[in-house]
C-alpha positions in Angstrom: 10.6 -33.9 -1.2 6.5 -34.5 -1.4 4.5 -31.7 -1.9 0.6 -30.7 -3.0 -0.2 -29.0 -5.9 2.2 -28.0 -9.0 5.5 -27.8 -7.5 5.1 -24.1 -9.4 3.3 -22.0 -6.7 5.5 -19.8 -4.9 6.6 -19.7 -0.8 7.2 -16.6 0.3 10.4 -16.9 3.4 12.1 -14.6 5.6 15.2 -15.8 7.7 15.6 -14.8 11.2 18.3 -12.5 10.6 16.7 -10.7 8.0 13.6 -10.5 9.8 15.7 -8.5 12.3 17.2 -6.5 10.1 13.4 -5.3 8.6 12.5 -4.6 12.2 15.6 -2.9 12.8 15.1 -0.5 9.8 11.5 0.0 10.0 12.0 1.4 13.8 14.9 3.7 13.1 13.1 5.5 10.1 11.8 8.9 10.7 8.3 8.0 10.1 8.5 5.4 12.7 6.2 7.0 15.4 3.5 7.0 13.1 3.0 3.4 13.0 1.4 1.3 10.4 2.2 -2.1 8.8 4.9 -3.1 7.2 5.5 -6.2 4.1 8.5 -7.5 3.8 10.0 -11.1 3.3 13.7 -12.6 2.2 12.2 -14.3 -1.0 9.9 -16.0 -2.9 10.4 -20.0 -4.6 8.7 -22.7 -5.7 9.5 -26.2 -4.5 11.0 -27.1 -7.4 13.2 -24.5 -7.1 13.7 -25.3 -3.9 14.3 -28.6 -4.3 17.2 -27.7 -7.1 18.9 -25.3 -4.7 18.8 -28.0 -2.4 20.5 -30.5 -4.4 23.1 -27.9 -5.3 23.9 -27.0 -2.0 23.7 -30.5 -0.2 24.3 -32.9 -2.7 21.5 -34.9 -2.4 17.4 -34.6 -2.8 16.4 -32.5 -5.7 13.5 -35.2 -6.9 9.7 -33.8 -6.5 6.9 -36.3 -5.7 3.5 -35.0 -5.6 1.0 -36.0 -3.9 -2.1 -35.0 -5.7 -3.6 -31.4 -6.3 -4.5 -28.8 -3.5 -8.1 -29.8 -3.0 -7.1 -33.0 -1.1 -5.5 -31.0 1.7 -8.2 -28.8 2.0 -11.0 -31.5 1.9 -8.9 -32.6 4.8 -8.5 -29.3 6.8 -12.0 -28.7 6.7 -13.0 -32.0 7.5 -10.7 -32.3 10.6 -11.7 -28.9 12.0 -15.7 -29.7 11.5 -14.8 -33.2 13.6 -12.4 -31.6 15.8 -12.4 -28.4 18.4 -9.9 -25.6 19.0 -8.3 -27.2 21.4 -7.4 -29.7 19.2 -6.5 -27.6 16.6 -3.1 -29.4 15.7 -4.7 -32.2 14.2 -6.1 -29.9 10.7 -3.8 -26.9 11.1 -1.0 -28.2 9.2 -3.7 -29.1 6.3 -4.6 -25.5 6.9 -1.3 -24.5 6.2 -0.5 -26.7 3.1 -3.5 -25.4 1.1 -3.7 -21.9 2.1 0.2 -21.4 1.4 0.0 -23.6 -2.4 -3.4 -21.1 -2.9 -1.6 -18.1 -2.0 -4.2 -16.8 0.7 -1.1 -15.7 3.0 1.1 -14.2 -0.2 1.6 -10.7 0.6 0.6 -9.3 -2.7 2.6 -6.1 -2.1 6.1 -5.2 -0.2 7.9 -2.8 1.0 11.4 -4.4 0.5 12.0 -1.4 -1.8 11.6 1.0 1.4 13.9 -1.0 3.5 17.6 -2.2 3.8 19.5 0.2 2.0 17.5 -0.2 -1.0 15.5 3.2 -1.2 18.7 5.3 -0.2 20.6 3.7 -3.2 18.0 4.9 -5.6 18.6 8.5 -4.2 20.8 10.3 -7.1 24.9 10.7 -5.7 24.3 9.2 -2.7 26.8 6.8 -1.1 25.8 4.4 1.7 27.9 2.1 3.6 26.9 -1.2 5.0 29.0 -2.9 7.8 28.8 -6.9 7.3 30.6 -9.5 9.7 31.9 -11.5 6.9 32.4 -9.8 3.1 33.0 -12.9 1.5 29.7 -14.6 2.7 26.6 -15.6 0.1 24.6 -12.7 1.8 27.1 -10.2 1.5 28.0 -10.6 -2.0 24.4 -10.1 -3.0 24.6 -7.0 -1.7 26.1 -5.7 -5.2 23.1 -6.7 -6.7 21.3 -4.0 -5.6 20.0 -1.1 -8.1 21.9 2.1 -8.0 20.8 5.8 -9.2 23.4 7.7 -11.1 26.7 8.5 -9.3 25.5 6.4 -6.3 27.3 3.4 -5.0 27.0 1.2 -1.9 30.8 0.3 0.1 30.9 -2.7 2.2 32.8 -2.5 5.3 33.7 -5.5 7.0 32.9 -4.9 10.9 35.6 -5.0 13.1 34.8 -6.9 16.1 37.8 -5.5 18.3 36.2 -1.9 18.1 33.6 -1.2 20.4 32.6 1.9 19.3 32.7 3.2 15.5 33.7 6.9 15.8 33.7 9.4 12.9 37.8 9.0 12.6 37.7 5.5 12.6 35.2 5.3 10.0 36.7 8.4 7.9 40.0 6.3 7.8 38.0 3.1 6.6 36.1 5.0 4.0 39.6 6.7 2.9 41.0 3.2 1.9 37.9 2.7 -0.2 38.5 6.0 -2.1 35.4 7.7 -0.3 36.0 11.1 1.1 32.2 11.9 2.1 28.8 10.5 2.2 25.2 10.8 3.4 23.8 7.7 4.9 25.5 4.8 6.9 23.3 1.3 7.4 23.7 -1.4 9.1 24.0 -5.4 8.7 22.4 -7.9 11.4 23.7 -7.5 14.6 23.8 -4.1 15.1 21.5 -2.4 17.3 22.2 1.2 18.0 22.3 4.4 16.4 24.6 7.0 17.3 24.9 10.3 15.0 27.9 12.2 14.2 27.8 15.8 12.5 30.4 17.1 10.7 30.8 19.8 8.1 26.8 19.8 7.8 26.7 16.3 7.6 24.7 13.6 9.5 26.3 10.4 9.5 23.7 8.0 10.9 26.5 5.4 12.3 25.2 2.0 13.4 27.6 0.2 16.1 27.6 -3.3 17.6 25.4 -3.0 20.8 
């Protein structure tokens, strides 16, 4: 891997799946009609960490060649833009991407991740959050267990049953009883679910998300 800078600079990144999940969480919030801006990303890692992960997962790579300081791509970007034109932005846009990212120009200083994706709900006391996932054994689903919880709160992960077109209250209740859950307050969805249906029972509102 050839890089500019020290290799210790963090690069924020977001997967397509997470981007869709962030968007769904935002538009389903009660305060969504108020509008505004949200800042979220899947994670932030340095080039050294990326190289190490690549070597671990793929069995190859892992080496880093530092081509120079961030000053060089900055000089190349500014010089190419001065000689070029907006119609030929591709001759310098790559250099701008390099030095702006390494310098942290585009790094989100404040993130709203803690307000999304069940994190905020699990920090509420005595709250049970249910998440439907397509593959409970996948590393992404397994990582949900690392989300911090408040006292008496817990996360229950249920596999998505593709054979069931609509997850009704009775179906959900039966599946939860198998997990030792008798009542809950919040149900959230993982990627791939996009329809919100509310079921009310015994004074509780269940925001159930099912496949669209």
